[in-house]
C-alpha positions in Angstrom: 8.1 6.3 5.8 5.8 6.8 3.0 6.6 6.4 -0.4 5.8 9.4 -2.7 3.4 8.7 -5.7 5.5 9.6 -8.9 2.7 10.5 -10.6 2.1 14.5 -10.5 -0.4 15.5 -13.4 -2.0 12.4 -13.4 -5.2 13.8 -14.5 -4.4 16.5 -17.2 -7.0 17.6 -19.2 -7.0 16.5 -23.0 -6.1 19.7 -24.2 -3.1 20.2 -21.6 -2.1 16.7 -23.2 -2.6 17.4 -26.8 -0.6 20.7 -26.3 2.8 18.1 -25.5 1.8 16.6 -29.2 3.7 17.9 -32.4 1.7 18.6 -35.7 2.2 14.9 -37.0 0.9 13.2 -33.6 -1.7 15.3 -33.3 -2.9 14.7 -36.9 -2.8 10.9 -36.4 -4.3 11.2 -32.9 -7.3 13.3 -34.6 -8.1 10.2 -37.0 -7.4 7.6 -34.3 -9.8 9.9 -32.4 -12.4 9.0 -34.8 -12.0 5.0 -34.1 -12.8 5.8 -30.7 -9.1 5.7 -29.5 -8.1 8.3 -26.5 -4.7 9.7 -25.4 -4.2 9.0 -21.7 -1.0 10.3 -20.9 2.3 11.4 -21.9 5.1 9.3 -20.3 8.3 11.8 -19.7 11.7 9.5 -19.4 14.4 11.5 -18.2 16.9 12.8 -20.9 14.7 11.5 -23.4 11.3 12.8 -25.6 8.0 12.2 -24.5 6.1 9.3 -25.1 2.3 9.7 -25.9 0.5 7.0 -25.2 -3.0 6.5 -26.3 -6.0 3.6 -25.7 -8.6 2.1 -27.9 -11.9 2.6 -27.0 -12.6 -0.5 -25.1 -9.2 -0.1 -22.8 -7.9 -3.7 -24.0 -5.1 -2.3 -26.4 -2.7 0.7 -26.4 -0.2 2.3 -28.7 2.6 5.1 -28.5 2.3 7.5 -31.2 6.0 8.4 -32.3 7.5 12.2 -33.1 6.8 11.3 -37.3 3.1 10.7 -36.7 3.1 6.7 -36.9 1.5 4.1 -34.7 3.7 2.0 -32.6 1.5 -0.8 -31.4 4.5 -2.8 -29.8 6.1 -0.4 -28.0 9.1 -1.5 -25.5 7.5 -1.3 -22.0 4.1 -2.5 -20.0 1.2 -0.6 -19.1 0.0 -1.3 -15.5 -3.8 -2.5 -15.4 -6.1 -1.7 -12.9 
């Protein structure tokens, strides 16, 4: 029996991902993009708010865009690399 991949829309367009952000998050993202950061995906934990995840230009650091637009560089989860 094969295990079904849970990630369905892994390659959503940047525009689709951006549409999931609120105004404060979009403003912060616009500033971050000036320094090479990119919105890579949005986590959707069950019964919790969505979590937009951004990566720096070198793909060495990641952070979360909080609902108020602040950047959380120490989110309470790890990202698998590779």
